N, C-alpha and C positions, 0 to 999 in steps of 0.2 A: 422854457415857459410856454404856455399855450393859452390862448384866449378863445372862448367859444361864444362870446357876446356878439349879437348881430348889430352891426352899425349901419348908419345911412351911407349911401354910395359916395357922396362927396368927401367923406373922411378917409384918410389914408392910415390912420391909427385908431385904436380902440378908444371910445369915449370914457370907458370905465377905468381901464388900467394903463392906457397909453401904449400898449403893445403894438409895434409896427411889424406886420407880417407880409408886407407887399413883396419882399424879395424871396419869400419862402413859398410862393405859389398859392396865395390866397385865392379863393374862388370868387371872381367878380362876374356879375351877370353879363357885362359887355364882352367878356372873353369867350362866352359860350354862343355858338352860332344858333340861329333859329331852328335849324333842323337837327341839332345835336341832342342827344338824349341826356337829360339831367340826371345827376346822381340820385340815389334812392332818397336822400334827404334833399328835396328840391330847394333851390335857392330862390328867395323872393326877389323880384326884379329891382327893388330899391335897397337891397342889403347885400353884404358879403360876409362870409364866414371865414375868420382867420384860424390858423392852426390846422391840425389834422384831426381825424375822427378817432385816433388812438386814445384809449382811456388812460394809458400810462406813457407819458412822454419819456424819451430817453434822457437820462440824467447826464449832464456834461460835467466831466471832472476838470478841475483847474489846479495847476501847480502853484503851491504856496511860495516857491522860490522865484520863478520867472513870470508867473501870471498867465502863461499860455494854457489853452485848453487841450485836452487829449491825454494828459498824463498828470500824475501827482508826484509829490516828493518821493513816495515809496516806490513808484514805478519809473522814476526818471533815470535816464541814461545819458551818456555823452551825446548820443545821436539825436535825442528828442528834447533835451533841455539845455538852453544856452547858459543857464546858471549852474550847471552840474559841477563845474570846476571852480566856481566862485569860492574863495577862501572861507567865507562864512558857512557856506553849505558843506564844504569838506570838513570843517571843524565840527559842524552840527552832526554829520554822519559819524565822524570818529568818536564824538561824545556818546552817541547812541550805541555804537558798537562796544565801547568801553563799559557803558552801563549794563549792557546785556552780558558781557563777560563777568562783571562783578556779581550780577544777579545769579548767573550760573555757578560761580564759585561759592557764593553764599548758600545756594541750594545744596551743593555738594557737602559743604561744612555742616549744614543742618542735618543732612542724611548721616554723615559720620557721627555727629553728636547723638543722633537718635539710635544709631547702631551701637554706640558705646554704652548708652543708657540701657539699651535692650540687653546687651551683654552683661552689664552690671545687674540688671533685674534678673536675668537668667541665672547668674551666679548666686545671687541671694536666694532665689527660688530653689536652686539646687541645694544650697546649704540648709534651708528650711526642710526640704524633703529628706535630706540625710539625717537631720536632727529628729524628725518625726520617725524615721525608720529605726534610729537608735532607741528612742523612747518606747516604740512599740516592742522592740526586742527586749528591753528591760522589763516592760510590763509582762511580756510572755514568760520571761525568766521568773519574775515574782509569782505569777500564777502557778508555774510548775513547782516552784519551791513551796508555796502554800499547799498545793495538792500533796506533795511528798510529806510535808509536816502533818497534814491531816491523816494520811495513811499510817504514818509512824505512831501518831497519837492513838489511832484506832487499834493498832496492834498492841501497843502498850496497855491500853485499857482491857483488851481481851485477855492478855497474859495476867494482868492483875486480877481479873474476875476468875480466871481458871485457878490461880493460886489460892484465892479466897475460898473457892469451891472445894479444892483439895484439902485445905485445912479444916473446913467445916466437916468433911467426911471422916477425918481421923479422929 
């Protein structure tokens, strides 16, 4: 946390937010010698500026298990977290690992189900394709048979016409 509010000299913490930055190197006018060069943002003689000039203060992470800063439950190890081997924390980690395993197993089962449905869809699609091929072949056979019947009918009518012509000449 950082405060940039300018407070009177006699205060050791911020009037607005209560932030005490005296241990973090707050710039107080009495700490600057009369010959020292002031920072680019000059400090007024009756005020001090707490915090740093950085617009983005570094975020401090805190462990939910032990409460110490510098790590969190996800990055905790035996070396940096006194609560790492706490039975509650061990149980919590084991539950989390088990939940991840179950999630992975469910994902694999979903994939298998999808593949089997895909296989069934592919098989049904193949059966439909084969049926369409069979129907197209039957239709082609019907067309060929109709063409042959039409040719035979034409031949029969020509022969009948020729016979009628021959009778008419006699």
